[in-house]
Residue frames as a rotation matrix with the C-alpha (Angstrom) as fourth column:
MET 1
-0.107 0.425 0.899 7.68
0.590 -0.700 0.401 -5.34
0.800 0.574 -0.176 8.94
LYS 2
-0.954 -0.262 0.149 7.59
0.069 -0.674 -0.736 -2.21
0.293 -0.691 0.661 10.98
ASP 3
-0.566 0.757 -0.328 4.61
0.733 0.279 -0.621 -1.78
-0.378 -0.591 -0.712 13.28
GLU 4
-0.268 0.449 -0.852 3.62
-0.063 -0.891 -0.450 1.56
-0.961 -0.067 0.267 11.73
LYS 5
-0.985 -0.128 -0.117 3.27
-0.128 0.082 0.988 0.21
-0.117 0.988 -0.097 8.20
LEU 6
-0.273 0.948 -0.165 -0.32
-0.929 -0.304 -0.213 0.72
-0.252 0.095 0.963 6.80
LEU 7
-0.101 0.214 -0.972 -0.32
-0.612 0.756 0.230 -2.75
0.784 0.618 0.054 5.18
LYS 8
-0.806 -0.232 -0.545 0.41
0.235 0.720 -0.653 -4.45
0.544 -0.654 -0.525 8.52
THR 9
-0.838 0.540 0.082 -2.27
-0.372 -0.453 -0.810 -2.36
-0.401 -0.709 0.580 10.24
VAL 10
-0.061 0.837 -0.544 -4.84
-0.996 -0.013 0.090 -3.38
0.068 0.548 0.834 7.54
MET 11
-0.225 -0.083 -0.971 -3.85
-0.376 0.926 0.008 -7.08
0.899 0.367 -0.239 7.36
LEU 12
-0.810 -0.164 -0.564 -3.94
0.390 0.567 -0.726 -7.60
0.438 -0.807 -0.395 11.14
GLY 13
0.138 0.985 0.107 -7.05
0.553 -0.166 0.817 -5.50
0.822 -0.053 -0.567 11.72
ILE 14
-0.436 -0.351 -0.829 -5.50
0.892 -0.288 -0.348 -3.17
-0.116 -0.891 0.438 14.21
VAL 15
-0.187 0.511 0.839 -8.00
0.364 -0.757 0.542 -0.40
0.913 0.407 -0.044 14.71
GLU 16
-0.990 -0.092 -0.107 -8.90
0.135 -0.387 -0.912 2.01
0.043 -0.917 0.396 17.52
GLY 17
-0.587 0.791 0.170 -12.28
-0.795 -0.603 0.063 2.53
0.152 -0.098 0.983 19.05
ASP 18
-0.523 0.499 0.692 -15.41
-0.201 0.717 -0.668 0.48
-0.829 -0.488 -0.274 19.71
GLY 19
-0.969 0.243 -0.034 -17.41
0.048 0.323 0.945 -1.48
0.240 0.915 -0.324 17.26
PRO 20
-0.269 0.952 0.147 -21.18
-0.767 -0.304 0.566 -1.67
0.583 0.040 0.812 16.91
ARG 21
-0.261 0.286 0.922 -23.29
-0.774 0.510 -0.376 -3.85
-0.578 -0.812 0.088 19.26
GLY 22
0.758 0.650 -0.048 -24.11
-0.592 0.656 -0.468 -7.44
-0.273 0.383 0.882 18.32
ARG 23
0.595 -0.511 0.620 -22.35
0.403 0.857 0.320 -10.35
-0.695 0.059 0.716 16.79
PRO 24
-0.145 -0.739 -0.658 -19.24
-0.416 -0.558 0.718 -9.41
-0.898 0.378 -0.226 14.87
ALA 25
0.745 0.386 -0.544 -19.53
-0.631 0.145 -0.762 -9.72
-0.215 0.911 0.352 11.10
ARG 26
0.465 -0.626 0.626 -17.53
0.425 0.779 0.462 -12.58
-0.776 0.051 0.628 9.56
ASN 27
0.656 -0.304 -0.691 -14.77
-0.639 -0.711 -0.294 -11.34
-0.402 0.634 -0.660 7.29
TRP 28
0.742 -0.349 -0.572 -12.14
-0.359 0.514 -0.779 -12.80
0.566 0.784 0.256 4.88
SER 29
-0.320 -0.913 0.254 -9.49
-0.765 0.092 -0.637 -13.09
0.559 -0.398 -0.728 7.56
ASP 30
0.009 0.411 0.911 -11.80
-0.817 0.529 -0.230 -15.39
-0.577 -0.743 0.341 9.59
ASP 31
0.922 0.370 -0.114 -12.15
-0.358 0.705 -0.612 -17.60
-0.146 0.605 0.783 6.50
ILE 32
0.327 -0.888 -0.324 -8.46
-0.529 0.112 -0.841 -17.70
0.783 0.446 -0.433 5.91
ALA 33
-0.424 -0.502 0.754 -7.81
-0.902 0.160 -0.401 -18.67
0.081 -0.850 -0.521 9.47
ASP 34
0.358 0.623 0.695 -10.40
-0.631 0.710 -0.312 -21.47
-0.688 -0.327 0.648 9.26
TRP 35
0.907 -0.008 -0.421 -9.16
-0.361 0.499 -0.788 -22.76
0.216 0.867 0.450 5.92
CYS 36
0.109 -0.979 -0.170 -5.52
-0.470 0.100 -0.877 -22.86
0.876 0.175 -0.449 7.18
GLY 37
0.676 0.177 -0.715 -6.22
0.480 0.630 0.610 -23.97
0.559 -0.756 0.341 10.74
CYS 38
-0.256 -0.769 -0.586 -4.08
0.967 -0.215 -0.141 -21.15
-0.018 -0.602 0.798 12.12
THR 39
0.317 0.367 -0.875 -4.17
0.444 -0.872 -0.205 -17.37
-0.838 -0.323 -0.439 12.85
LEU 40
0.969 0.153 0.195 -3.81
0.243 -0.443 -0.863 -14.81
-0.046 0.883 -0.467 10.14
PRO 41
0.526 -0.847 -0.078 -0.27
-0.833 -0.531 0.153 -13.78
-0.171 -0.016 -0.985 11.08
ASP 42
-0.109 -0.510 0.853 0.74
-0.279 0.840 0.466 -17.44
-0.954 -0.187 -0.234 11.10
ALA 43
0.588 0.377 0.715 -0.85
0.577 0.424 -0.698 -17.91
-0.567 0.823 0.032 7.67
ALA 44
0.934 -0.284 -0.216 1.12
-0.356 -0.773 -0.525 -14.92
-0.018 0.567 -0.823 6.38
GLN 45
0.044 -0.960 0.276 4.31
-0.839 0.114 0.531 -16.64
-0.542 -0.255 -0.801 7.54
LEU 46
0.018 0.052 0.998 3.24
0.171 0.984 -0.054 -19.94
-0.985 0.172 0.008 6.02
ALA 47
0.898 0.425 0.110 2.54
0.189 -0.148 -0.971 -18.23
-0.396 0.893 -0.214 2.66
LEU 48
0.417 -0.818 -0.396 6.20
-0.809 -0.533 0.249 -17.32
-0.415 0.216 -0.884 2.38
ASP 49
-0.693 -0.590 0.414 6.97
-0.352 0.779 0.519 -20.96
-0.628 0.214 -0.748 1.65
ARG 50
-0.249 0.679 -0.690 5.01
-0.966 -0.225 0.127 -21.40
-0.069 0.699 0.712 -1.57
THR 51
-0.579 0.024 -0.815 5.29
-0.248 0.947 0.204 -25.25
0.777 0.320 -0.542 -1.69
GLU 52
-0.919 0.224 -0.325 3.95
0.390 0.386 -0.836 -25.56
-0.062 -0.895 -0.442 1.90
TRP 53
-0.604 0.702 -0.377 1.22
-0.477 -0.697 -0.535 -22.96
-0.638 -0.143 0.756 1.21
ARG 54
-0.345 0.488 -0.802 -0.03
-0.855 0.190 0.483 -24.85
0.388 0.852 0.352 -1.81
LYS 55
-0.764 0.114 -0.635 -0.28
0.264 0.953 -0.146 -28.05
0.589 -0.279 -0.759 0.30
ILE 56
-0.848 0.441 -0.293 -2.32
0.243 -0.168 -0.955 -26.19
-0.470 -0.882 0.035 2.94
ILE 57
-0.321 0.782 -0.534 -4.79
-0.632 -0.597 -0.494 -24.61
-0.706 0.179 0.686 0.48
GLY 58
0.176 0.454 0.874 -5.08
0.126 0.870 -0.477 -27.71
-0.976 0.194 0.095 -1.66
LEU 59
0.649 0.014 -0.761 -3.39
-0.680 -0.438 -0.588 -26.61
-0.341 0.899 -0.274 -4.89
ASN 60
-0.440 -0.897 0.038 -1.15
-0.781 0.403 0.477 -29.66
-0.444 0.180 -0.878 -5.17
SER 61
0.438 0.668 0.602 -3.63
-0.182 0.721 -0.668 -31.70
-0.880 0.183 0.437 -7.09
PRO 62
-0.340 -0.668 0.662 -2.30
0.535 0.442 0.721 -33.48
-0.774 0.599 0.207 -10.25
HIS 63
0.319 0.552 0.771 -4.54
0.948 -0.176 -0.266 -31.26
-0.011 0.815 -0.579 -12.41
ARG 64
0.949 -0.041 -0.312 -2.81
0.021 -0.981 0.195 -28.05
-0.314 -0.192 -0.930 -11.28
PRO 65
0.594 -0.796 0.116 0.50
0.168 -0.018 -0.986 -26.78
0.787 0.605 0.123 -12.81
């Protein structure tokens, strides 16, 4: 994906400027990184292989289609 794409900018959290003081707020990308055990860009690459992604996120139980 090209670097100037808005989707890539939003997904990877590329923003300019300074943030507020204090501890950074926890966001959904932090949760995804924790659940997968990898960084968000790595998780995006893993998600391209649906079988592997389902293993990582735990959707391969016998009760799931």
